[in-house]
PDB file with one MODEL, atoms N, CA, C and O in Angstrom:
MODEL        1
ATOM      1  N   MET A   1      72.162-115.391 -50.888  1.00  0.00           N
ATOM      2  CA  MET A   1      72.486-114.657 -49.997  1.00  0.00           C
ATOM      3  C   MET A   1      73.114-113.120 -50.060  1.00  0.00           C
ATOM      4  O   MET A   1      74.271-112.886 -50.408  1.00  0.00           O
ATOM      5  N   THR A   2      72.172-112.141 -49.672  1.00  0.00           N
ATOM      6  CA  THR A   2      72.906-110.760 -49.633  1.00  0.00           C
ATOM      7  C   THR A   2      74.305-110.876 -48.794  1.00  0.00           C
ATOM      8  O   THR A   2      74.745-111.838 -48.164  1.00  0.00           O
ATOM      9  N   ASP A   3      74.714-109.907 -48.944  1.00  0.00           N
ATOM     10  CA  ASP A   3      76.234-109.582 -48.144  1.00  0.00           C
ATOM     11  C   ASP A   3      75.717-108.977 -46.619  1.00  0.00           C
ATOM     12  O   ASP A   3      76.484-109.070 -45.660  1.00  0.00           O
ATOM     13  N   GLU A   4      74.069-108.216 -46.435  1.00  0.00           N
ATOM     14  CA  GLU A   4      74.150-108.082 -45.304  1.00  0.00           C
ATOM     15  C   GLU A   4      73.705-109.427 -44.493  1.00  0.00           C
ATOM     16  O   GLU A   4      74.134-110.019 -43.503  1.00  0.00           O
ATOM     17  N   LEU A   5      72.738-109.592 -45.317  1.00  0.00           N
ATOM     18  CA  LEU A   5      72.389-110.943 -44.884  1.00  0.00           C
ATOM     19  C   LEU A   5      72.999-111.938 -43.997  1.00  0.00           C
ATOM     20  O   LEU A   5      72.669-112.378 -42.896  1.00  0.00           O
ATOM     21  N   GLU A   6      74.023-112.180 -44.820  1.00  0.00           N
ATOM     22  CA  GLU A   6      75.305-113.368 -44.869  1.00  0.00           C
ATOM     23  C   GLU A   6      75.852-112.722 -43.539  1.00  0.00           C
ATOM     24  O   GLU A   6      76.393-113.599 -42.867  1.00  0.00           O
ATOM     25  N   ALA A   7      75.903-111.274 -42.824  1.00  0.00           N
ATOM     26  CA  ALA A   7      76.663-110.429 -42.284  1.00  0.00           C
ATOM     27  C   ALA A   7      76.125-110.532 -40.802  1.00  0.00           C
ATOM     28  O   ALA A   7      76.756-110.583 -39.746  1.00  0.00           O
ATOM     29  N   LYS A   8      74.720-110.546 -41.056  1.00  0.00           N
ATOM     30  CA  LYS A   8      73.956-110.641 -39.707  1.00  0.00           C
ATOM     31  C   LYS A   8      73.905-112.414 -39.549  1.00  0.00           C
ATOM     32  O   LYS A   8      73.586-112.585 -38.372  1.00  0.00           O
ATOM     33  N   ARG A   9      74.009-113.246 -39.949  1.00  0.00           N
ATOM     34  CA  ARG A   9      73.923-114.735 -40.124  1.00  0.00           C
ATOM     35  C   ARG A   9      75.438-114.967 -39.075  1.00  0.00           C
ATOM     36  O   ARG A   9      75.502-115.633 -38.042  1.00  0.00           O
ATOM     37  N   VAL A  10      76.479-114.234 -39.698  1.00  0.00           N
ATOM     38  CA  VAL A  10      77.895-114.241 -39.267  1.00  0.00           C
ATOM     39  C   VAL A  10      77.465-114.246 -37.885  1.00  0.00           C
ATOM     40  O   VAL A  10      77.353-115.217 -37.137  1.00  0.00           O
ATOM     41  N   ARG A  11      77.187-112.746 -37.600  1.00  0.00           N
ATOM     42  CA  ARG A  11      77.198-112.436 -36.225  1.00  0.00           C
ATOM     43  C   ARG A  11      76.259-112.987 -35.015  1.00  0.00           C
ATOM     44  O   ARG A  11      76.337-112.812 -33.799  1.00  0.00           O
ATOM     45  N   TRP A  12      75.370-113.695 -35.791  1.00  0.00           N
ATOM     46  CA  TRP A  12      74.674-114.921 -34.705  1.00  0.00           C
ATOM     47  C   TRP A  12      75.520-115.466 -34.484  1.00  0.00           C
ATOM     48  O   TRP A  12      76.123-115.338 -33.418  1.00  0.00           O
ATOM     49  N   HIS A  13      75.901-116.356 -35.514  1.00  0.00           N
ATOM     50  CA  HIS A  13      76.542-117.868 -35.287  1.00  0.00           C
ATOM     51  C   HIS A  13      77.893-117.328 -34.071  1.00  0.00           C
ATOM     52  O   HIS A  13      78.400-118.072 -33.231  1.00  0.00           O
ATOM     53  N   SER A  14      78.250-115.823 -34.302  1.00  0.00           N
ATOM     54  CA  SER A  14      79.356-115.348 -33.545  1.00  0.00           C
ATOM     55  C   SER A  14      79.338-115.405 -32.107  1.00  0.00           C
ATOM     56  O   SER A  14      80.309-115.340 -31.353  1.00  0.00           O
ATOM     57  N   ARG A  15      77.796-115.569 -31.734  1.00  0.00           N
ATOM     58  CA  ARG A  15      77.408-115.949 -30.442  1.00  0.00           C
ATOM     59  C   ARG A  15      77.052-116.956 -30.016  1.00  0.00           C
ATOM     60  O   ARG A  15      76.015-117.574 -30.260  1.00  0.00           O
ATOM     61  N   ARG A  16      78.362-117.336 -28.962  1.00  0.00           N
ATOM     62  CA  ARG A  16      78.713-118.641 -28.663  1.00  0.00           C
ATOM     63  C   ARG A  16      77.974-119.174 -26.825  1.00  0.00           C
ATOM     64  O   ARG A  16      77.701-120.294 -26.393  1.00  0.00           O
ATOM     65  N   GLY A  17      77.880-117.969 -26.253  1.00  0.00           N
ATOM     66  CA  GLY A  17      76.776-118.495 -25.315  1.00  0.00           C
ATOM     67  C   GLY A  17      78.233-118.685 -24.066  1.00  0.00           C
ATOM     68  O   GLY A  17      78.013-119.060 -22.914  1.00  0.00           O
ATOM     69  N   MET A  18      79.349-118.422 -24.463  1.00  0.00           N
ATOM     70  CA  MET A  18      80.768-118.492 -23.514  1.00  0.00           C
ATOM     71  C   MET A  18      81.235-117.112 -23.538  1.00  0.00           C
ATOM     72  O   MET A  18      81.475-116.555 -24.609  1.00  0.00           O
ATOM     73  N   LEU A  19      81.410-116.393 -22.145  1.00  0.00           N
ATOM     74  CA  LEU A  19      81.497-115.301 -22.726  1.00  0.00           C
ATOM     75  C   LEU A  19      83.169-115.349 -22.979  1.00  0.00           C
ATOM     76  O   LEU A  19      83.670-114.306 -23.400  1.00  0.00           O
ATOM     77  N   GLU A  20      84.044-116.492 -22.747  1.00  0.00           N
ATOM     78  CA  GLU A  20      85.754-115.985 -23.101  1.00  0.00           C
ATOM     79  C   GLU A  20      85.333-115.723 -24.735  1.00  0.00           C
ATOM     80  O   GLU A  20      85.988-114.873 -25.336  1.00  0.00           O
ATOM     81  N   LEU A  21      84.337-116.384 -25.397  1.00  0.00           N
ATOM     82  CA  LEU A  21      84.343-116.765 -26.348  1.00  0.00           C
ATOM     83  C   LEU A  21      83.697-115.358 -27.539  1.00  0.00           C
ATOM     84  O   LEU A  21      84.058-114.890 -28.619  1.00  0.00           O
ATOM     85  N   ASP A  22      82.416-115.079 -26.406  1.00  0.00           N
ATOM     86  CA  ASP A  22      81.980-113.942 -27.036  1.00  0.00           C
ATOM     87  C   ASP A  22      82.622-112.539 -27.248  1.00  0.00           C
ATOM     88  O   ASP A  22      82.556-111.857 -28.271  1.00  0.00           O
ATOM     89  N   VAL A  23      83.425-112.163 -25.771  1.00  0.00           N
ATOM     90  CA  VAL A  23      84.205-110.971 -26.037  1.00  0.00           C
ATOM     91  C   VAL A  23      85.064-110.674 -27.189  1.00  0.00           C
ATOM     92  O   VAL A  23      85.376-109.568 -27.631  1.00  0.00           O
ATOM     93  N   LEU A  24      85.533-112.337 -27.778  1.00  0.00           N
ATOM     94  CA  LEU A  24      86.593-112.367 -29.269  1.00  0.00           C
ATOM     95  C   LEU A  24      85.862-112.169 -30.285  1.00  0.00           C
ATOM     96  O   LEU A  24      86.147-111.328 -31.137  1.00  0.00           O
ATOM     97  N   LEU A  25      84.918-112.847 -30.328  1.00  0.00           N
ATOM     98  CA  LEU A  25      83.921-113.371 -31.669  1.00  0.00           C
ATOM     99  C   LEU A  25      82.782-112.341 -32.014  1.00  0.00           C
ATOM    100  O   LEU A  25      82.341-112.263 -33.161  1.00  0.00           O
ATOM    101  N   LEU A  26      82.364-111.629 -31.085  1.00  0.00           N
ATOM    102  CA  LEU A  26      81.160-110.399 -31.514  1.00  0.00           C
ATOM    103  C   LEU A  26      81.854-109.368 -31.909  1.00  0.00           C
ATOM    104  O   LEU A  26      81.721-109.056 -33.093  1.00  0.00           O
ATOM    105  N   PRO A  27      82.747-108.582 -31.080  1.00  0.00           N
ATOM    106  CA  PRO A  27      83.143-107.599 -31.578  1.00  0.00           C
ATOM    107  C   PRO A  27      84.099-107.635 -33.242  1.00  0.00           C
ATOM    108  O   PRO A  27      84.194-106.640 -33.961  1.00  0.00           O
ATOM    109  N   PHE A  28      84.786-109.154 -33.611  1.00  0.00           N
ATOM    110  CA  PHE A  28      85.072-109.487 -34.882  1.00  0.00           C
ATOM    111  C   PHE A  28      84.415-109.144 -35.408  1.00  0.00           C
ATOM    112  O   PHE A  28      84.568-108.151 -36.121  1.00  0.00           O
ATOM    113  N   ALA A  29      82.842-110.133 -35.258  1.00  0.00           N
ATOM    114  CA  ALA A  29      81.832-110.165 -36.445  1.00  0.00           C
ATOM    115  C   ALA A  29      81.493-108.862 -36.813  1.00  0.00           C
ATOM    116  O   ALA A  29      81.275-108.486 -37.964  1.00  0.00           O
ATOM    117  N   GLU A  30      81.453-108.126 -35.708  1.00  0.00           N
ATOM    118  CA  GLU A  30      80.277-106.567 -35.761  1.00  0.00           C
ATOM    119  C   GLU A  30      81.276-105.842 -36.495  1.00  0.00           C
ATOM    120  O   GLU A  30      80.872-105.385 -37.565  1.00  0.00           O
ATOM    121  N   GLN A  31      82.622-105.590 -36.164  1.00  0.00           N
ATOM    122  CA  GLN A  31      83.594-104.736 -36.690  1.00  0.00           C
ATOM    123  C   GLN A  31      84.589-105.239 -37.839  1.00  0.00           C
ATOM    124  O   GLN A  31      85.420-104.440 -38.271  1.00  0.00           O
ATOM    125  N   VAL A  32      84.533-106.449 -38.308  1.00  0.00           N
ATOM    126  CA  VAL A  32      85.832-106.704 -38.874  1.00  0.00           C
ATOM    127  C   VAL A  32      85.521-107.382 -40.045  1.00  0.00           C
ATOM    128  O   VAL A  32      86.208-107.225 -41.054  1.00  0.00           O
ATOM    129  N   TYR A  33      84.297-108.321 -40.011  1.00  0.00           N
ATOM    130  CA  TYR A  33      83.715-109.174 -40.763  1.00  0.00           C
ATOM    131  C   TYR A  33      83.884-108.833 -42.036  1.00  0.00           C
ATOM    132  O   TYR A  33      84.664-109.371 -42.823  1.00  0.00           O
ATOM    133  N   THR A  34      83.081-107.843 -42.275  1.00  0.00           N
ATOM    134  CA  THR A  34      82.878-107.123 -43.671  1.00  0.00           C
ATOM    135  C   THR A  34      83.689-106.750 -44.418  1.00  0.00           C
ATOM    136  O   THR A  34      83.647-106.800 -45.647  1.00  0.00           O
ATOM    137  N   THR A  35      84.938-106.124 -43.395  1.00  0.00           N
ATOM    138  CA  THR A  35      86.289-105.901 -44.077  1.00  0.00           C
ATOM    139  C   THR A  35      86.893-106.657 -44.752  1.00  0.00           C
ATOM    140  O   THR A  35      87.331-106.349 -45.860  1.00  0.00           O
ATOM    141  N   LEU A  36      87.030-107.760 -44.230  1.00  0.00           N
ATOM    142  CA  LEU A  36      87.552-109.291 -44.948  1.00  0.00           C
ATOM    143  C   LEU A  36      87.717-109.693 -46.247  1.00  0.00           C
ATOM    144  O   LEU A  36      86.608-109.717 -46.780  1.00  0.00           O
ATOM    145  N   SER A  37      88.558-110.010 -46.981  1.00  0.00           N
ATOM    146  CA  SER A  37      88.504-110.351 -48.024  1.00  0.00           C
ATOM    147  C   SER A  37      87.902-111.661 -48.296  1.00  0.00           C
ATOM    148  O   SER A  37      88.137-112.491 -47.418  1.00  0.00           O
ATOM    149  N   ALA A  38      87.068-112.131 -49.441  1.00  0.00           N
ATOM    150  CA  ALA A  38      85.874-113.299 -49.655  1.00  0.00           C
ATOM    151  C   ALA A  38      86.497-114.625 -48.777  1.00  0.00           C
ATOM    152  O   ALA A  38      85.894-115.502 -48.158  1.00  0.00           O
ATOM    153  N   ASP A  39      88.189-114.365 -49.016  1.00  0.00           N
ATOM    154  CA  ASP A  39      88.911-115.825 -48.897  1.00  0.00           C
ATOM    155  C   ASP A  39      88.926-115.797 -47.162  1.00  0.00           C
ATOM    156  O   ASP A  39      88.890-116.897 -46.612  1.00  0.00           O
ATOM    157  N   ASP A  40      88.964-114.911 -46.540  1.00  0.00           N
ATOM    158  CA  ASP A  40      88.980-114.694 -45.104  1.00  0.00           C
ATOM    159  C   ASP A  40      87.459-114.929 -44.214  1.00  0.00           C
ATOM    160  O   ASP A  40      87.228-115.505 -43.150  1.00  0.00           O
ATOM    161  N   GLN A  41      86.467-114.109 -45.304  1.00  0.00           N
ATOM    162  CA  GLN A  41      85.235-114.354 -44.801  1.00  0.00           C
ATOM    163  C   GLN A  41      85.009-115.665 -44.563  1.00  0.00           C
ATOM    164  O   GLN A  41      84.402-116.018 -43.552  1.00  0.00           O
ATOM    165  N   ALA A  42      85.463-116.517 -45.450  1.00  0.00           N
ATOM    166  CA  ALA A  42      85.073-117.930 -45.862  1.00  0.00           C
ATOM    167  C   ALA A  42      85.526-118.577 -44.668  1.00  0.00           C
ATOM    168  O   ALA A  42      84.830-119.162 -43.839  1.00  0.00           O
ATOM    169  N   ILE A  43      87.235-118.347 -44.668  1.00  0.00           N
ATOM    170  CA  ILE A  43      87.808-119.502 -42.853  1.00  0.00           C
ATOM    171  C   ILE A  43      87.102-118.827 -41.710  1.00  0.00           C
ATOM    172  O   ILE A  43      87.034-119.548 -40.715  1.00  0.00           O
ATOM    173  N   TYR A  44      86.525-117.564 -41.575  1.00  0.00           N
ATOM    174  CA  TYR A  44      86.295-116.934 -40.359  1.00  0.00           C
ATOM    175  C   TYR A  44      84.915-118.048 -40.389  1.00  0.00           C
ATOM    176  O   TYR A  44      84.877-118.946 -39.549  1.00  0.00           O
ATOM    177  N   ARG A  45      83.703-117.889 -41.517  1.00  0.00           N
ATOM    178  CA  ARG A  45      82.431-118.734 -41.187  1.00  0.00           C
ATOM    179  C   ARG A  45      83.326-120.453 -41.069  1.00  0.00           C
ATOM    180  O   ARG A  45      82.932-121.462 -40.485  1.00  0.00           O
ATOM    181  N   ARG A  46      84.139-120.316 -41.572  1.00  0.00           N
ATOM    182  CA  ARG A  46      84.785-122.281 -41.193  1.00  0.00           C
ATOM    183  C   ARG A  46      85.060-122.100 -39.931  1.00  0.00           C
ATOM    184  O   ARG A  46      84.892-123.147 -39.306  1.00  0.00           O
ATOM    185  N   LEU A  47      85.437-121.159 -39.230  1.00  0.00           N
ATOM    186  CA  LEU A  47      86.018-121.458 -37.677  1.00  0.00           C
ATOM    187  C   LEU A  47      84.713-121.337 -36.916  1.00  0.00           C
ATOM    188  O   LEU A  47      84.690-121.866 -35.805  1.00  0.00           O
ATOM    189  N   LEU A  48      83.491-120.645 -37.401  1.00  0.00           N
ATOM    190  CA  LEU A  48      82.448-120.556 -36.713  1.00  0.00           C
ATOM    191  C   LEU A  48      81.650-122.103 -36.492  1.00  0.00           C
ATOM    192  O   LEU A  48      80.893-122.571 -35.642  1.00  0.00           O
ATOM    193  N   GLU A  49      82.311-122.613 -37.824  1.00  0.00           N
ATOM    194  CA  GLU A  49      81.841-124.283 -37.687  1.00  0.00           C
ATOM    195  C   GLU A  49      82.402-125.399 -36.538  1.00  0.00           C
ATOM    196  O   GLU A  49      82.056-126.570 -36.380  1.00  0.00           O
ATOM    197  N   CYS A  50      83.596-124.433 -35.653  1.00  0.00           N
ATOM    198  CA  CYS A  50      84.216-125.704 -34.878  1.00  0.00           C
ATOM    199  C   CYS A  50      83.371-125.946 -33.321  1.00  0.00           C
ATOM    200  O   CYS A  50      82.383-125.343 -32.903  1.00  0.00           O
ATOM    201  N   GLU A  51      83.746-126.471 -33.012  1.00  0.00           N
ATOM    202  CA  GLU A  51      83.046-127.008 -31.482  1.00  0.00           C
ATOM    203  C   GLU A  51      83.631-126.365 -30.720  1.00  0.00           C
ATOM    204  O   GLU A  51      84.854-126.490 -30.647  1.00  0.00           O
ATOM    205  N   ASP A  52      82.845-125.340 -29.790  1.00  0.00           N
ATOM    206  CA  ASP A  52      83.135-124.667 -28.699  1.00  0.00           C
ATOM    207  C   ASP A  52      84.259-124.970 -27.856  1.00  0.00           C
ATOM    208  O   ASP A  52      85.090-124.066 -27.766  1.00  0.00           O
ATOM    209  N   PRO A  53      84.473-125.991 -27.240  1.00  0.00           N
ATOM    210  CA  PRO A  53      85.508-126.492 -26.468  1.00  0.00           C
ATOM    211  C   PRO A  53      87.130-126.143 -27.163  1.00  0.00           C
ATOM    212  O   PRO A  53      88.116-125.588 -26.677  1.00  0.00           O
ATOM    213  N   ASP A  54      86.812-126.872 -28.784  1.00  0.00           N
ATOM    214  CA  ASP A  54      88.301-126.412 -29.527  1.00  0.00           C
ATOM    215  C   ASP A  54      88.339-124.889 -29.493  1.00  0.00           C
ATOM    216  O   ASP A  54      89.405-124.299 -29.319  1.00  0.00           O
ATOM    217  N   LEU A  55      87.084-124.195 -29.672  1.00  0.00           N
ATOM    218  CA  LEU A  55      87.596-122.876 -29.984  1.00  0.00           C
ATOM    219  C   LEU A  55      88.269-122.076 -28.825  1.00  0.00           C
ATOM    220  O   LEU A  55      89.056-121.133 -28.915  1.00  0.00           O
ATOM    221  N   PHE A  56      87.814-122.627 -27.819  1.00  0.00           N
ATOM    222  CA  PHE A  56      88.192-121.843 -26.094  1.00  0.00           C
ATOM    223  C   PHE A  56      89.511-122.400 -26.136  1.00  0.00           C
ATOM    224  O   PHE A  56      90.375-121.626 -25.726  1.00  0.00           O
ATOM    225  N   ALA A  57      89.902-123.503 -26.509  1.00  0.00           N
ATOM    226  CA  ALA A  57      91.282-124.347 -26.180  1.00  0.00           C
ATOM    227  C   ALA A  57      92.079-123.298 -27.125  1.00  0.00           C
ATOM    228  O   ALA A  57      92.952-122.604 -26.605  1.00  0.00           O
ATOM    229  N   TRP A  58      91.823-123.188 -28.349  1.00  0.00           N
ATOM    230  CA  TRP A  58      92.449-122.184 -29.253  1.00  0.00           C
ATOM    231  C   TRP A  58      93.082-120.558 -28.624  1.00  0.00           C
ATOM    232  O   TRP A  58      94.176-120.039 -28.404  1.00  0.00           O
ATOM    233  N   PHE A  59      91.356-120.133 -28.498  1.00  0.00           N
ATOM    234  CA  PHE A  59      91.921-118.669 -28.064  1.00  0.00           C
ATOM    235  C   PHE A  59      92.246-118.602 -26.501  1.00  0.00           C
ATOM    236  O   PHE A  59      92.338-117.462 -26.045  1.00  0.00           O
ATOM    237  N   MET A  60      92.371-119.315 -25.911  1.00  0.00           N
ATOM    238  CA  MET A  60      93.043-119.987 -24.505  1.00  0.00           C
ATOM    239  C   MET A  60      94.411-119.542 -24.923  1.00  0.00           C
ATOM    240  O   MET A  60      95.047-118.694 -24.296  1.00  0.00           O
ATOM    241  N   GLU A  61      94.970-120.323 -26.324  1.00  0.00           N
ATOM    242  CA  GLU A  61      96.387-120.430 -26.584  1.00  0.00           C
ATOM    243  C   GLU A  61      96.885-121.853 -25.707  1.00  0.00           C
ATOM    244  O   GLU A  61      98.094-122.045 -25.582  1.00  0.00           O
ATOM    245  N   HIS A  62      95.833-122.900 -25.070  1.00  0.00           N
ATOM    246  CA  HIS A  62      96.188-124.181 -24.746  1.00  0.00           C
ATOM    247  C   HIS A  62      96.801-125.018 -25.833  1.00  0.00           C
ATOM    248  O   HIS A  62      97.883-125.600 -25.764  1.00  0.00           O
ATOM    249  N   GLN A  63      95.735-124.998 -27.121  1.00  0.00           N
ATOM    250  CA  GLN A  63      95.955-125.728 -28.260  1.00  0.00           C
ATOM    251  C   GLN A  63      95.892-124.465 -29.616  1.00  0.00           C
ATOM    252  O   GLN A  63      95.590-123.272 -29.605  1.00  0.00           O
ATOM    253  N   THR A  64      96.402-125.553 -30.881  1.00  0.00           N
ATOM    254  CA  THR A  64      96.539-124.343 -31.806  1.00  0.00           C
ATOM    255  C   THR A  64      95.601-125.538 -32.643  1.00  0.00           C
ATOM    256  O   THR A  64      95.478-126.731 -32.367  1.00  0.00           O
ATOM    257  N   PRO A  65      94.852-124.561 -34.026  1.00  0.00           N
ATOM    258  CA  PRO A  65      94.162-125.048 -34.631  1.00  0.00           C
ATOM    259  C   PRO A  65      95.148-126.024 -35.863  1.00  0.00           C
ATOM    260  O   PRO A  65      96.243-125.800 -36.379  1.00  0.00           O
ATOM    261  N   PRO A  66      94.099-127.234 -36.016  1.00  0.00           N
ATOM    262  CA  PRO A  66      95.129-128.196 -36.738  1.00  0.00           C
ATOM    263  C   PRO A  66      95.387-127.807 -38.467  1.00  0.00           C
ATOM    264  O   PRO A  66      96.034-128.420 -39.317  1.00  0.00           O
ATOM    265  N   ASP A  67      94.479-126.355 -38.572  1.00  0.00           N
ATOM    266  CA  ASP A  67      94.605-126.252 -39.954  1.00  0.00           C
ATOM    267  C   ASP A  67      95.515-124.829 -39.885  1.00  0.00           C
ATOM    268  O   ASP A  67      95.542-124.163 -38.850  1.00  0.00           O
ATOM    269  N   ALA A  68      96.069-124.537 -40.794  1.00  0.00           N
ATOM    270  CA  ALA A  68      97.264-123.316 -40.866  1.00  0.00           C
ATOM    271  C   ALA A  68      96.366-122.221 -41.211  1.00  0.00           C
ATOM    272  O   ALA A  68      96.847-121.105 -41.015  1.00  0.00           O
ATOM    273  N   GLU A  69      95.064-122.267 -41.724  1.00  0.00           N
ATOM    274  CA  GLU A  69      94.400-120.875 -42.314  1.00  0.00           C
ATOM    275  C   GLU A  69      93.198-120.519 -40.758  1.00  0.00           C
ATOM    276  O   GLU A  69      92.685-119.472 -40.361  1.00  0.00           O
ATOM    277  N   LEU A  70      93.149-121.654 -40.352  1.00  0.00           N
ATOM    278  CA  LEU A  70      92.417-121.344 -38.822  1.00  0.00           C
ATOM    279  C   LEU A  70      93.334-120.694 -37.589  1.00  0.00           C
ATOM    280  O   LEU A  70      93.076-119.855 -36.726  1.00  0.00           O
ATOM    281  N   GLU A  71      94.695-121.582 -37.952  1.00  0.00           N
ATOM    282  CA  GLU A  71      95.318-121.004 -36.893  1.00  0.00           C
ATOM    283  C   GLU A  71      95.641-119.530 -37.085  1.00  0.00           C
ATOM    284  O   GLU A  71      96.023-118.940 -36.074  1.00  0.00           O
ATOM    285  N   ALA A  72      95.541-118.770 -38.328  1.00  0.00           N
ATOM    286  CA  ALA A  72      95.909-117.641 -38.658  1.00  0.00           C
ATOM    287  C   ALA A  72      94.832-116.516 -38.115  1.00  0.00           C
ATOM    288  O   ALA A  72      95.020-115.446 -37.536  1.00  0.00           O
ATOM    289  N   MET A  73      93.396-117.319 -38.613  1.00  0.00           N
ATOM    290  CA  MET A  73      92.312-116.391 -38.296  1.00  0.00           C
ATOM    291  C   MET A  73      92.379-116.459 -36.555  1.00  0.00           C
ATOM    292  O   MET A  73      92.249-115.393 -35.954  1.00  0.00           O
ATOM    293  N   VAL A  74      92.549-117.511 -35.907  1.00  0.00           N
ATOM    294  CA  VAL A  74      92.501-117.105 -34.294  1.00  0.00           C
ATOM    295  C   VAL A  74      93.355-116.146 -33.924  1.00  0.00           C
ATOM    296  O   VAL A  74      92.972-115.361 -33.056  1.00  0.00           O
ATOM    297  N   ASN A  75      94.817-115.981 -34.549  1.00  0.00           N
ATOM    298  CA  ASN A  75      96.139-115.354 -34.093  1.00  0.00           C
ATOM    299  C   ASN A  75      95.278-114.008 -34.863  1.00  0.00           C
ATOM    300  O   ASN A  75      95.581-112.924 -34.366  1.00  0.00           O
ATOM    301  N   ARG A  76      94.702-113.971 -35.505  1.00  0.00           N
ATOM    302  CA  ARG A  76      94.218-112.130 -36.064  1.00  0.00           C
ATOM    303  C   ARG A  76      93.265-111.434 -35.176  1.00  0.00           C
ATOM    304  O   ARG A  76      93.369-110.322 -34.657  1.00  0.00           O
ATOM    305  N   ILE A  77      92.133-112.475 -35.087  1.00  0.00           N
ATOM    306  CA  ILE A  77      91.058-112.500 -33.814  1.00  0.00           C
ATOM    307  C   ILE A  77      91.404-111.704 -32.469  1.00  0.00           C
ATOM    308  O   ILE A  77      90.863-110.715 -31.972  1.00  0.00           O
ATOM    309  N   LEU A  78      92.797-112.691 -31.936  1.00  0.00           N
ATOM    310  CA  LEU A  78      93.715-112.214 -30.703  1.00  0.00           C
ATOM    311  C   LEU A  78      94.181-111.159 -30.920  1.00  0.00           C
ATOM    312  O   LEU A  78      94.028-110.325 -30.027  1.00  0.00           O
ATOM    313  N   GLU A  79      94.687-110.876 -31.759  1.00  0.00           N
ATOM    314  CA  GLU A  79      95.807-109.879 -32.253  1.00  0.00           C
ATOM    315  C   GLU A  79      94.866-108.598 -32.195  1.00  0.00           C
ATOM    316  O   GLU A  79      95.266-107.610 -31.580  1.00  0.00           O
ATOM    317  N   ARG A  80      93.935-108.595 -32.666  1.00  0.00           N
ATOM    318  CA  ARG A  80      93.047-107.409 -32.546  1.00  0.00           C
ATOM    319  C   ARG A  80      92.318-107.195 -31.342  1.00  0.00           C
ATOM    320  O   ARG A  80      92.232-106.044 -30.913  1.00  0.00           O
ATOM    321  N   ALA A  81      91.727-108.230 -30.676  1.00  0.00           N
ATOM    322  CA  ALA A  81      91.576-107.968 -29.373  1.00  0.00           C
ATOM    323  C   ALA A  81      92.477-107.568 -28.299  1.00  0.00           C
ATOM    324  O   ALA A  81      92.041-107.167 -27.220  1.00  0.00           O
ATOM    325  N   ARG A  82      93.927-107.682 -28.607  1.00  0.00           N
ATOM    326  CA  ARG A  82      95.083-107.528 -27.491  1.00  0.00           C
ATOM    327  C   ARG A  82      95.064-105.842 -27.745  1.00  0.00           C
ATOM    328  O   ARG A  82      95.096-105.042 -26.809  1.00  0.00           O
ATOM    329  N   ASN A  83      94.997-105.397 -29.365  1.00  0.00           N
ATOM    330  CA  ASN A  83      94.949-103.951 -29.836  1.00  0.00           C
ATOM    331  C   ASN A  83      93.996-102.971 -29.757  1.00  0.00           C
ATOM    332  O   ASN A  83      94.127-101.884 -30.319  1.00  0.00           O
ATOM    333  N   ARG A  84      92.665-103.403 -28.833  1.00  0.00           N
ATOM    334  CA  ARG A  84      91.521-102.696 -28.551  1.00  0.00           C
ATOM    335  C   ARG A  84      92.004-101.561 -27.875  1.00  0.00           C
ATOM    336  O   ARG A  84      91.219-100.701 -27.474  1.00  0.00           O
TER     337      ARG A  84
ENDMDL
END
């Protein structure tokens, strides 16, 4: 899969249909995803495989992801959103 096609697929999967998630994930996918290392891109794609209720709890900081890599990615996305 080409990088451009993969980036489009990631943007599409970042649309969750829940405003609280969309305002965090869509800008990150559109503006940051392609600048990430291959490892971080894989972690972001893994994050997108998670269920919306889990993502919501993590991004609203009610819970933390059980996986340290996912937790770091959630924190990175939240930090970026706070500094926009």
